[in-house]
C-alpha positions in Angstrom: 25.6 -33.1 -11.9 24.7 -36.7 -11.1 25.2 -38.9 -8.1 25.6 -42.7 -7.9 26.0 -44.9 -4.8 27.8 -48.2 -5.3 28.2 -51.3 -3.1 31.1 -53.5 -4.3 31.0 -57.1 -3.2 33.9 -59.6 -3.2 37.5 -59.4 -1.9 37.5 -55.6 -1.8 39.0 -54.7 1.6 42.7 -54.6 2.3 43.6 -54.2 -1.4 43.8 -50.4 -1.6 40.4 -50.1 -3.2 39.3 -47.0 -1.4 42.6 -45.2 -2.1 42.5 -46.2 -5.8 39.0 -44.7 -6.0 40.0 -41.5 -4.1 43.0 -40.9 -6.4 40.9 -41.4 -9.6 38.1 -39.3 -8.2 40.5 -36.4 -7.6 41.9 -36.8 -11.2 38.3 -36.6 -12.6 37.1 -33.8 -10.3 34.4 -36.1 -8.7 33.3 -35.6 -5.1 32.0 -38.2 -2.6 33.3 -40.8 -0.3 34.3 -44.5 0.1 34.0 -46.7 3.2 34.5 -50.3 4.1 31.4 -52.0 5.4 31.2 -54.4 8.3 29.9 -57.1 6.0 33.2 -57.0 3.9 31.8 -54.9 1.1 32.9 -51.5 0.0 30.3 -48.7 -0.3 30.9 -45.4 -2.1 29.1 -42.3 -3.4 30.2 -40.4 -6.4 28.9 -36.9 -7.4 29.9 -34.8 -10.3 29.8 -34.6 -14.1 28.3 -37.7 -15.7 31.4 -38.8 -17.6 33.6 -38.7 -14.4 31.0 -40.4 -12.2 30.4 -43.2 -14.8 34.2 -43.7 -15.1 34.4 -44.3 -11.3 31.4 -46.7 -11.5 33.3 -48.6 -14.2 36.4 -48.7 -12.0 34.4 -50.3 -9.3 33.6 -53.2 -11.6 37.3 -53.9 -12.1 39.0 -52.6 -8.9 42.7 -52.5 -8.2 44.8 -55.5 -9.3 44.5 -57.4 -5.9 40.7 -57.0 -5.7 38.3 -59.7 -6.7 35.0 -58.0 -7.6 32.0 -60.4 -7.5 29.2 -57.9 -7.9 28.5 -54.2 -8.0 25.1 -52.7 -7.0 24.6 -49.2 -8.4 21.8 -46.9 -7.5 20.9 -43.3 -8.5 20.6 -40.6 -5.9 19.9 -36.9 -6.0 23.1 -34.8 -5.8 23.9 -33.8 -2.2 26.4 -31.0 -2.7 29.5 -33.1 -1.8 32.8 -31.2 -1.9 36.0 -33.2 -2.3 36.5 -36.9 -1.9 36.8 -38.6 1.5 37.8 -42.0 2.7 35.6 -42.9 5.7 
């Protein structure tokens, strides 16, 4: 199990980014959460098997079709025992 926290900068709110991440996380069996930040960025945490977590990190670099991703900051964290995926 691994955990990654991402902060996605650009036009990432109001484009179904969080729901796109949630649906893909559920398909991959990855737990965590995604939330819009007051500064216009999107923040998320992914926890699970390395292959699934890395697939979600890669998705954050592209985003859904209406998103315009400028930059993605990724950091490693210790797994926290997340269960399921939530949109905050």
